C-alpha positions in Angstrom: -169.2 -115.5 90.2 -172.0 -116.8 91.2 -173.7 -118.0 94.6 -171.4 -116.4 96.7 -172.9 -116.0 100.1 -171.0 -113.2 101.4 -171.4 -110.6 98.7 -168.9 -106.7 99.8 -170.6 -105.0 97.2 -174.8 -106.1 98.3 -176.4 -103.7 101.0 -177.3 -104.7 103.8 -181.2 -106.3 104.7 -183.4 -103.6 105.9 -183.9 -104.7 109.4 -180.2 -106.5 109.9 -179.5 -105.9 113.4 -175.6 -104.5 113.0 -172.5 -107.8 113.8 -170.8 -105.1 115.5 -167.8 -107.6 117.7 -167.9 -104.7 120.0 -166.7 -102.2 117.1 -168.4 -99.6 117.8 -169.5 -97.2 115.0 -168.3 -100.2 112.7 -170.3 -103.0 110.9 -170.0 -106.2 109.8 -171.2 -108.3 107.6 -172.3 -110.5 108.9 -171.2 -114.2 106.8 -171.8 -118.3 108.2 -169.8 -118.9 105.0 -165.8 -119.9 104.6 -165.6 -117.7 101.8 -164.2 -115.1 103.4 -161.5 -117.3 105.3 -161.0 -119.6 102.6 -159.7 -115.9 100.4 -157.2 -115.5 103.3 -155.9 -118.8 103.1 -155.8 -119.2 99.3 -154.6 -116.1 98.3 -151.1 -116.5 101.2 -150.1 -120.6 99.5 -147.0 -121.6 98.3 -146.7 -119.9 94.5 -145.7 -123.8 93.2 -146.8 -124.4 89.8 -147.8 -128.8 90.5 -151.1 -128.7 91.5 -152.0 -132.3 90.7 -153.9 -134.4 92.7 -150.0 -136.3 93.4 -149.1 -133.2 95.0 -151.4 -132.4 96.7 -151.2 -136.3 98.6 -147.2 -135.4 98.9 -148.7 -132.4 100.9 -151.4 -134.3 103.2 -148.3 -137.4 103.2 -146.4 -134.1 104.6 -148.8 -132.7 107.1 -150.1 -135.9 108.2 -146.5 -136.8 109.6 -146.3 -133.1 111.6 -149.0 -133.5 113.1 -151.0 -136.9 113.3 -153.3 -134.6 115.8 -154.5 -131.5 112.9 -152.7 -132.0 109.6 -154.6 -133.9 108.4 -158.7 -131.7 109.8 -155.8 -128.0 108.6 -155.6 -130.0 105.6 -158.9 -129.5 104.9 -158.7 -125.7 105.2 -155.8 -126.2 102.7 -157.5 -128.7 100.1 -159.8 -126.3 98.2 -157.6 -124.1 97.0 -156.9 -126.5 93.9 -159.7 -124.6 92.6 -158.8 -121.5 94.1 -157.0 -119.5 90.4 -157.8 -116.3 91.3 -154.1 -114.2 91.7 -153.5 -111.5 94.7 -154.1 -108.4 94.0 -151.1 -108.3 96.9 -149.2 -110.4 98.4 -145.7 -110.7 100.2 -143.4 -113.9 99.4 -140.6 -112.2 101.5 -137.7 -111.8 102.4 -138.3 -111.2 105.9 -134.6 -108.9 106.0 -136.6 -106.2 103.7 -137.6 -103.3 104.8 -141.3 -103.2 104.5 -143.4 -99.9 103.4 -145.7 -100.8 106.7 -144.6 -103.0 110.1 -147.1 -106.7 110.8 -148.8 -106.8 114.4 -148.3 -109.9 115.0 -150.5 -111.4 117.9 -150.2 -114.5 120.2 -151.6 -115.9 123.0 -150.1 -118.1 125.7 -152.3 -119.9 126.1 -153.0 -120.5 122.4 -151.6 -124.3 121.4 -153.1 -124.3 117.8 -151.5 -121.0 117.5 -148.4 -120.9 119.4 -147.0 -117.8 121.1 -143.6 -119.1 120.0 -144.0 -118.4 116.6 -145.3 -115.3 116.6 -142.2 -114.8 119.1 -140.3 -116.5 115.9 -141.7 -114.9 113.4 -140.7 -111.1 115.2 -137.3 -112.5 115.8 -136.4 -112.7 112.2 -138.0 -109.9 111.1 -137.3 -107.7 113.0 -138.5 -104.5 115.1 -138.8 -102.0 111.9 -140.3 -105.4 110.0 -142.6 -106.1 113.1 -144.5 -105.5 116.6 -145.5 -108.4 118.9 -147.6 -108.4 120.6 -148.6 -110.6 123.7 -152.1 -111.4 124.2 -152.0 -113.4 127.7 -155.0 -115.3 127.9 -156.8 -119.1 127.5 -158.2 -120.5 124.6 -157.5 -119.9 119.8 -156.6 -116.7 118.9 -158.0 -113.1 120.1 -161.0 -114.0 121.3 -160.2 -114.4 125.2 -161.6 -110.7 126.0 -158.8 -107.9 127.0 -160.2 -104.3 126.1 -156.0 -104.0 125.8 -155.8 -105.9 122.8 -158.8 -104.7 121.0 -157.1 -101.3 121.8 -154.2 -101.9 119.2 -156.5 -103.1 116.7 -158.5 -100.6 116.8 -155.7 -97.8 116.8 -154.2 -99.9 113.8 -157.3 -100.8 111.4 -159.5 -97.3 112.4 -156.5 -94.4 112.7 -153.9 -96.3 111.7 -152.2 -95.9 114.7 -149.3 -98.5 115.3 -148.0 -99.1 118.5 -144.8 -98.7 120.3 -141.5 -100.7 118.7 -140.7 -104.1 119.5 -143.0 -107.0 122.3 -146.0 -104.9 123.6 -148.1 -107.7 126.3 -152.0 -107.9 127.4 -154.0 -109.3 130.0 -157.5 -110.9 129.4 -160.5 -109.0 130.6 -161.8 -112.1 133.3 -160.0 -115.5 134.3 -162.0 -118.8 132.0 -163.5 -119.4 135.1 -164.8 -116.7 137.4 -166.0 -117.0 140.9 -169.1 -117.9 141.3 -170.9 -115.3 142.7 -174.0 -113.1 141.8 -171.4 -110.6 139.3 -169.3 -113.4 138.4 -170.9 -113.2 134.5 -169.2 -108.9 134.8 -165.8 -110.5 136.8 -162.9 -108.5 135.8 -158.8 -108.3 136.4 -156.6 -106.0 135.8 -153.5 -107.1 135.3 -152.0 -107.7 138.3 -155.1 -110.1 140.1 -154.0 -112.4 136.7 -149.9 -112.9 137.9 -151.3 -112.9 141.6 -154.4 -115.1 141.3 -154.1 -117.4 137.9 -150.8 -119.2 136.9 -149.9 -116.7 134.8 -147.3 -116.2 137.4 -145.4 -119.2 137.4 -146.1 -121.2 134.4 -143.6 -122.7 132.5 -142.4 -122.8 129.3 -144.3 -124.7 126.9 -141.7 -124.9 124.3 
């Protein structure tokens, strides 16, 4: 395909700084495009023979009916798949009770309203311990962006060394609070598991679901 912003076969331009995202020794190619995101979304999308505009119009109506806030915006994420004609090399369509060769790592964050932790818990229950490991990331924001060395270590161990977390559920806490104390070292303020439980609403929060 001509004109891609990201080419996995291209060499990094001389002098370009590494973008390691905190993963020492691992070079992460820099790209400002949505190509990699769309490649994942479209490869995982539902196999439906009806891909005319009427089908997409029906999908948008369904999405906005389920969520009037996010449905229309998220439709913009999937609509480009209308022109995605590439058949994925490896994609799993179920069922969830089939024994997988390797379990999936499911990551859910407690204060993520876009992809709530409750959904990760339901999927883990459906797949079982043999097919999945659940990592609950106690933090704020979307996905695991609220940095936790505990969470990052689990991801590094999996992707770099093929080491899985223990069966069942593992819990990690973010390294910092969303609004650190206003002192001269606030940018370096770090909190452990016990501090999180004692000084935030985490210990007495109620489920949203």
